[in-house]
C-alpha positions as CSV (number, residue, x, y, z in Angstrom):
1,M,-9.1,5.5,3.1
2,S,-5.3,4.6,5.3
3,M,-3.5,3.0,1.8
4,A,0.7,3.8,1.5
5,I,0.5,6.5,-0.4
6,R,0.3,9.4,1.9
7,R,0.9,12.2,-0.2
8,R,1.0,12.6,-4.2
9,R,1.6,15.8,-5.9
10,A,2.7,16.0,-10.1
11,G,3.1,12.4,-10.1
12,I,4.8,12.6,-7.3
13,G,4.1,10.4,-3.8
14,Y,5.3,10.5,-0.1
15,Y,6.4,6.9,2.7
16,G,6.9,7.0,5.3
17,W,7.2,3.8,6.1
18,S,7.9,1.8,9.4
19,M,8.7,-2.3,8.9
20,S,10.0,-3.7,11.8
21,G,7.7,-6.9,13.3
22,S,4.9,-6.1,10.4
23,L,4.2,-4.2,7.8
24,R,2.5,-0.1,8.3
25,P,2.9,3.1,6.9
26,D,3.4,5.0,10.7
27,C,6.1,7.9,9.5
28,P,4.2,9.4,7.1
29,I,7.0,12.4,5.7
30,K,4.7,15.5,5.7
31,D,5.2,18.6,5.0
32,N,6.2,19.5,8.5
33,H,8.8,17.5,7.7
34,P,10.3,19.4,4.5
35,L,14.0,19.5,5.7
36,T,13.4,15.6,5.1
37,K,11.8,15.4,1.7
38,E,14.3,18.0,0.3
39,A,16.8,16.4,1.6
40,I,15.5,12.3,-0.1
41,V,14.7,13.7,-3.7
42,E,17.6,16.2,-3.9
43,W,19.7,12.4,-2.8
44,F,17.7,10.3,-5.9
45,A,17.7,13.8,-7.8
46,E,21.6,12.9,-9.1
47,E,22.8,10.0,-11.6
48,P,24.9,8.5,-10.2
49,A,24.2,9.2,-7.1
50,P,27.1,12.1,-5.4
51,Y,28.4,10.1,-2.6
52,E,29.3,7.5,-1.0
53,P,27.8,4.4,-0.3
54,A,26.2,4.3,-3.9
55,N,22.4,3.6,-4.2
56,L,21.3,-0.2,-4.4
57,V,19.3,-1.5,-6.5
58,A,16.2,-4.0,-7.8
59,Q,13.8,-4.0,-10.7
60,S,10.8,-6.2,-11.2
61,V,8.9,-6.2,-14.9
62,E,5.5,-7.1,-15.0
63,K,3.0,-8.3,-18.3
64,G,-0.2,-8.8,-18.7
65,H,-4.2,-7.1,-19.3
66,G,-2.2,-5.2,-22.1
67,R,0.2,-3.6,-20.1
68,I,3.6,-3.8,-18.6
69,V,4.8,-2.4,-15.1
70,T,7.7,-1.7,-14.5
71,R,9.3,-1.5,-10.8
72,R,12.8,0.0,-9.6
73,I,14.1,1.3,-6.2
74,E,16.8,2.3,-5.5
75,T,17.9,2.4,-1.1
76,T,20.7,4.1,0.8
77,T,21.9,4.6,3.9
78,A,24.3,7.5,3.3
79,L,20.9,10.0,4.8
80,N,21.0,7.8,8.1
81,E,22.7,10.7,10.1
82,C,21.9,13.3,8.6
83,L,18.3,13.5,8.7
84,D,16.3,13.5,12.2
85,W,14.3,9.7,12.3
86,P,14.4,7.5,15.2
87,G,15.6,4.4,13.8
88,L,16.0,5.4,10.0
89,S,17.6,2.4,8.3
90,Q,17.2,3.2,5.2
91,A,15.9,5.8,2.2
92,F,14.3,4.9,-0.9
93,K,12.9,6.1,-3.9
94,L,10.6,3.5,-5.9
95,T,10.1,4.2,-9.8
96,H,6.5,3.1,-11.2
97,R,6.3,3.1,-15.1
98,V,3.5,1.6,-17.0
99,V,3.6,1.3,-21.1
100,N,-0.1,0.2,-22.9
101,T,0.9,-2.0,-25.1
102,A,-2.0,-0.7,-27.3
103,T,-1.4,2.9,-27.6
104,G,1.6,2.8,-26.4
105,E,1.2,5.2,-23.7
106,I,3.6,5.8,-21.1
107,G,2.7,7.0,-17.1
108,E,5.8,7.1,-15.7
109,E,5.9,8.3,-11.1
110,A,8.5,8.4,-8.7
111,C,7.5,7.7,-4.7
112,F,10.2,8.5,-2.0
113,G,10.0,7.1,1.9
114,I,12.5,5.5,4.4
115,T,11.6,2.3,6.4
116,S,13.8,1.0,10.1
117,L,14.8,-2.1,7.6
118,S,18.3,-2.2,7.2
119,P,20.0,-2.8,4.6
120,D,21.3,-6.9,6.2
121,R,17.1,-7.5,6.4
122,A,15.9,-5.9,3.6
123,V,18.2,-5.6,0.4
124,P,16.3,-3.7,-3.0
125,D,14.7,-6.6,-3.7
126,T,12.9,-8.0,-0.9
127,L,12.0,-4.1,0.4
128,L,10.4,-3.7,-3.5
129,S,8.6,-7.5,-2.5
130,F,7.3,-6.1,1.5
131,I,6.0,-2.9,-0.9
132,Q,4.4,-5.0,-3.8
133,Q,2.7,-7.1,-0.6
134,H,1.5,-4.2,0.8
135,W,0.3,-2.6,-2.4
136,T,-1.5,-5.7,-2.7
137,I,-3.5,-6.1,0.8
138,E,-4.0,-2.3,0.6
139,N,-6.0,-2.1,-2.1
140,R,-7.9,-5.5,-1.9
141,L,-9.8,-4.6,1.3
142,H,-10.3,-1.2,0.2
143,W,-11.0,-1.5,-3.7
144,V,-14.0,-4.4,-1.7
145,K,-15.1,-1.3,1.4
146,D,-15.4,1.3,-1.3
147,V,-17.0,-0.3,-4.7
148,T,-18.3,-4.1,-3.6
149,L,-19.8,-2.4,-0.6
150,D,-20.3,1.1,-1.7
151,E,-18.4,2.5,1.4
152,D,-17.6,5.8,-0.7
153,R,-21.0,6.3,-1.5
154,C,-22.1,6.6,1.9
155,Q,-24.0,9.5,3.8
156,L,-24.5,8.7,7.1
157,R,-22.4,11.4,9.2
158,K,-24.7,12.2,12.2
159,G,-23.0,10.9,15.5
160,Y,-21.3,7.7,14.5
161,T,-23.2,6.4,12.9
162,H,-20.5,6.5,9.7
163,Q,-17.7,4.6,12.8
164,L,-20.1,2.0,13.3
165,M,-21.0,1.5,9.5
166,A,-17.5,0.5,9.2
167,L,-17.0,-1.3,11.9
168,F,-20.3,-3.8,10.5
169,R,-18.3,-3.8,7.3
170,N,-15.1,-5.0,8.3
171,L,-17.0,-7.9,10.7
172,A,-19.1,-8.6,7.6
173,L,-15.6,-8.6,5.5
174,S,-13.5,-10.7,8.1
175,I,-16.7,-13.8,9.1
176,L,-16.7,-14.1,4.8
177,R,-12.7,-14.0,4.6
178,F,-12.4,-17.0,8.1
179,N,-15.4,-19.2,6.2
180,E,-12.9,-18.5,2.6
181,L,-15.8,-16.8,0.8
182,D,-13.2,-14.1,-1.2
183,N,-16.0,-13.6,-4.6
184,V,-17.1,-10.9,-1.9
185,A,-19.6,-10.0,-4.0
186,S,-20.9,-13.4,-5.3
187,T,-21.8,-14.2,-2.1
188,L,-23.3,-10.9,-0.7
189,R,-25.2,-11.7,-4.1
190,T,-26.7,-14.5,-2.7
191,F,-26.6,-14.0,0.9
192,A,-29.1,-11.1,-0.5
193,A,-31.6,-14.1,-2.2
194,Q,-31.3,-16.5,0.3
195,P,-30.9,-14.1,4.3
196,D,-31.3,-17.7,5.3
197,K,-27.9,-18.7,4.7
198,A,-26.4,-15.5,5.7
199,L,-28.2,-15.4,8.6
200,A,-27.2,-19.5,8.8
201,L,-23.3,-18.6,8.5
202,I,-22.9,-16.7,11.4
203,T,-25.7,-18.6,14.1
204,T,-24.4,-22.7,13.6
205,P,-21.0,-22.7,15.7
206,I,-18.5,-24.2,13.7
207,G,-17.6,-27.3,13.6
208,E,-20.9,-27.9,12.9
209,R,-21.6,-26.5,9.2
Protein backbone atom coordinates (compact mmCIF):
# COMPACT_ATOMS: atom_id res chain seq x y z
CA MET A 1 0.00 0.00 0.00
CA SER A 2 1.59 3.26 -1.12
CA MET A 3 0.55 5.60 1.66
CA ALA A 4 2.17 8.60 3.27
CA ILE A 5 3.10 6.61 6.35
CA ARG A 6 6.01 4.49 5.20
CA ARG A 7 7.21 3.30 8.60
CA ARG A 8 5.64 3.00 12.04
CA ARG A 9 7.21 1.65 15.18
CA ALA A 10 5.85 2.08 18.71
CA GLY A 11 3.57 4.88 17.64
CA ILE A 12 6.25 6.82 15.73
CA GLY A 13 6.14 7.27 11.97
CA TYR A 14 8.74 8.70 9.63
CA TYR A 15 7.58 10.67 6.62
CA GLY A 16 9.34 11.87 3.52
CA TRP A 17 7.59 14.56 1.52
CA SER A 18 8.38 16.39 -1.68
CA MET A 19 5.54 18.81 -2.29
CA SER A 20 6.90 21.12 -4.98
CA GLY A 21 4.21 20.89 -7.64
CA SER A 22 2.54 17.70 -6.47
CA LEU A 23 1.96 16.02 -3.16
CA ARG A 24 3.93 12.80 -3.14
CA PRO A 25 5.69 10.95 -0.32
CA ASP A 26 8.71 10.23 -2.52
CA CYS A 27 11.55 10.96 -0.06
CA PRO A 28 10.94 8.33 2.62
CA ILE A 29 13.23 8.48 5.65
CA LYS A 30 14.22 4.85 6.09
CA ASP A 31 16.71 2.99 8.23
CA ASN A 32 19.51 3.73 5.76
CA HIS A 33 19.28 7.35 6.92
CA PRO A 34 19.65 6.88 10.69
CA LEU A 35 21.36 10.23 11.25
CA THR A 36 18.47 12.04 9.56
CA LYS A 37 15.90 10.30 11.76
CA GLU A 38 17.91 10.83 14.91
CA ALA A 39 18.53 14.51 14.19
CA ILE A 40 14.85 15.28 13.55
CA VAL A 41 13.58 13.31 16.55
CA GLU A 42 16.20 14.84 18.84
CA TRP A 43 15.43 18.39 17.69
CA PHE A 44 11.72 18.11 18.39
CA ALA A 45 12.26 16.21 21.65
CA GLU A 46 13.29 19.45 23.35
CA GLU A 47 10.60 21.76 24.73
CA PRO A 48 11.28 24.44 23.61
CA ALA A 49 13.73 23.74 20.80
CA PRO A 50 17.34 24.15 21.99
CA TYR A 51 18.54 26.58 19.32
CA GLU A 52 17.36 29.36 17.05
CA PRO A 53 15.28 29.79 15.00
CA ALA A 54 12.34 28.77 17.16
CA ASN A 55 9.89 26.16 15.90
CA LEU A 56 6.69 27.35 14.23
CA VAL A 57 3.45 25.69 15.37
CA ALA A 58 -0.09 25.14 14.08
CA GLN A 59 -2.97 23.06 15.40
CA SER A 60 -6.38 21.84 14.30
CA VAL A 61 -9.19 20.27 16.34
CA GLU A 62 -12.08 18.22 14.96
CA LYS A 63 -15.05 16.92 16.94
CA GLY A 64 -17.45 14.26 15.70
CA HIS A 65 -18.34 10.55 15.66
CA GLY A 66 -17.63 10.34 19.40
CA ARG A 67 -14.05 11.57 19.05
CA ILE A 68 -12.00 14.71 19.51
CA VAL A 69 -9.05 14.69 17.12
CA THR A 70 -6.22 17.16 17.64
CA ARG A 71 -3.43 17.52 15.08
CA ARG A 72 -0.43 19.65 15.99
CA ILE A 73 2.48 20.39 13.68
CA GLU A 74 5.84 21.93 14.52
CA THR A 75 8.21 22.99 11.76
CA THR A 76 11.83 24.10 11.68
CA THR A 77 14.42 25.27 9.17
CA ALA A 78 17.27 24.83 11.65
CA LEU A 79 18.21 21.39 10.25
CA ASN A 80 18.38 22.40 6.59
CA GLU A 81 22.16 22.82 6.53
CA CYS A 82 23.09 19.77 8.57
CA LEU A 83 20.83 17.18 6.91
CA ASP A 84 22.04 15.74 3.61
CA TRP A 85 18.75 16.02 1.68
CA PRO A 86 18.76 17.95 -1.62
CA GLY A 87 16.01 20.56 -1.71
CA LEU A 88 15.19 20.24 1.98
CA SER A 89 13.37 23.36 3.19
CA GLN A 90 11.71 22.28 6.43
CA ALA A 91 11.56 19.40 8.88
CA PHE A 92 8.44 18.80 10.93
CA LYS A 93 6.85 16.87 13.76
CA LEU A 94 3.17 15.99 13.53
CA THR A 95 1.35 14.88 16.67
CA HIS A 96 -2.02 13.15 16.27
CA ARG A 97 -4.12 12.87 19.42
CA VAL A 98 -7.54 11.17 19.61
CA VAL A 99 -9.87 11.27 22.61
CA ASN A 100 -12.83 8.88 22.80
CA THR A 101 -15.54 11.07 24.35
CA ALA A 102 -17.52 8.05 25.59
CA THR A 103 -14.70 6.22 27.36
CA GLY A 104 -12.13 8.96 27.88
CA GLU A 105 -9.52 6.74 26.22
CA ILE A 106 -6.67 8.72 24.65
CA GLY A 107 -4.48 7.63 21.76
CA GLU A 108 -1.49 9.60 20.54
CA GLU A 109 1.26 9.19 17.96
CA ALA A 110 4.08 11.38 16.72
CA CYS A 111 5.30 11.45 13.14
CA PHE A 112 8.38 13.16 11.73
CA GLY A 113 9.25 14.24 8.22
CA ILE A 114 10.73 16.66 5.73
CA THR A 115 9.40 18.78 2.90
CA SER A 116 10.83 20.74 -0.03
CA LEU A 117 8.32 23.55 0.56
CA SER A 118 9.88 26.61 2.16
CA PRO A 119 8.17 28.48 5.01
CA ASP A 120 7.30 31.23 2.52
CA ARG A 121 5.29 28.71 0.49
CA ALA A 122 3.96 26.62 3.36
CA VAL A 123 3.51 28.04 6.84
CA PRO A 124 2.58 25.41 9.47
CA ASP A 125 -1.18 25.87 8.89
CA THR A 126 -0.72 25.27 5.17
CA LEU A 127 1.54 22.26 5.66
CA LEU A 128 -0.90 20.72 8.13
CA SER A 129 -3.71 21.22 5.61
CA PHE A 130 -1.65 19.58 2.85
CA ILE A 131 -0.99 16.54 5.00
CA GLN A 132 -4.64 16.18 6.03
CA GLN A 133 -5.75 16.46 2.38
CA HIS A 134 -3.24 13.82 1.38
CA TRP A 135 -4.46 11.48 4.10
CA THR A 136 -8.06 12.00 3.00
CA ILE A 137 -7.24 11.15 -0.62
CA GLU A 138 -5.09 8.14 0.26
CA ASN A 139 -7.55 6.76 2.80
CA ARG A 140 -10.48 7.18 0.40
CA LEU A 141 -8.64 5.40 -2.41
CA HIS A 142 -7.28 2.51 -0.38
CA TRP A 143 -10.50 1.93 1.59
CA VAL A 144 -12.38 1.47 -1.67
CA LYS A 145 -9.71 -0.81 -3.13
CA ASP A 146 -9.08 -2.85 0.01
CA VAL A 147 -12.64 -3.18 1.30
CA THR A 148 -15.16 -2.48 -1.46
CA LEU A 149 -13.13 -4.18 -4.22
CA ASP A 150 -11.76 -6.77 -1.76
CA GLU A 151 -8.18 -6.32 -2.96
CA ASP A 152 -6.65 -7.48 0.32
CA ARG A 153 -8.10 -10.98 -0.08
CA CYS A 154 -7.04 -11.38 -3.70
CA GLN A 155 -5.07 -14.64 -4.03
CA LEU A 156 -3.76 -14.13 -7.56
CA ARG A 157 0.03 -14.39 -7.57
CA LYS A 158 0.95 -16.30 -10.73
CA GLY A 159 2.83 -14.33 -13.36
CA TYR A 160 1.42 -10.83 -13.81
CA THR A 161 -2.15 -11.68 -12.84
CA HIS A 162 -2.12 -9.61 -9.62
CA GLN A 163 -0.74 -6.59 -11.50
CA LEU A 164 -3.38 -6.95 -14.20
CA MET A 165 -6.17 -7.15 -11.62
CA ALA A 166 -4.81 -4.03 -9.90
CA LEU A 167 -4.86 -2.30 -13.28
CA PHE A 168 -8.47 -3.36 -13.90
CA ARG A 169 -9.52 -2.14 -10.44
CA ASN A 170 -7.90 1.24 -11.03
CA LEU A 171 -9.53 1.46 -14.45
CA ALA A 172 -12.96 0.62 -13.03
CA LEU A 173 -12.59 3.23 -10.28
CA SER A 174 -11.47 5.84 -12.81
CA ILE A 175 -14.54 5.17 -14.97
CA LEU A 176 -16.87 5.45 -11.97
CA ARG A 177 -15.24 8.66 -10.72
CA PHE A 178 -15.29 10.20 -14.20
CA ASN A 179 -19.02 9.53 -14.37
CA GLU A 180 -19.50 10.98 -10.86
CA LEU A 181 -20.60 7.64 -9.44
CA ASP A 182 -18.99 8.22 -6.06
CA ASN A 183 -20.88 5.57 -4.10
CA VAL A 184 -18.80 2.71 -5.44
CA ALA A 185 -20.35 -0.06 -3.31
CA SER A 186 -23.91 0.87 -4.29
CA THR A 187 -22.96 1.22 -7.96
CA LEU A 188 -21.29 -2.18 -8.02
CA ARG A 189 -24.38 -3.80 -6.50
CA THR A 190 -26.54 -2.14 -9.18
CA PHE A 191 -24.25 -3.30 -11.96
CA ALA A 192 -24.11 -6.84 -10.55
CA ALA A 193 -27.92 -7.00 -10.66
CA GLN A 194 -28.19 -5.17 -13.99
CA PRO A 195 -25.03 -5.87 -16.04
CA ASP A 196 -26.57 -4.16 -19.06
CA LYS A 197 -26.13 -0.82 -17.25
CA ALA A 198 -22.44 -1.52 -16.70
CA LEU A 199 -22.03 -2.43 -20.36
CA ALA A 200 -23.82 0.74 -21.42
CA LEU A 201 -21.55 2.84 -19.23
CA ILE A 202 -18.42 1.75 -21.08
CA THR A 203 -19.85 1.43 -24.59
CA THR A 204 -22.10 4.48 -24.94
CA PRO A 205 -20.31 7.66 -26.14
CA ILE A 206 -20.20 10.35 -23.46
CA GLY A 207 -22.31 12.78 -25.47
CA GLU A 208 -25.12 10.25 -25.91
CA ARG A 209 -25.62 9.36 -22.25
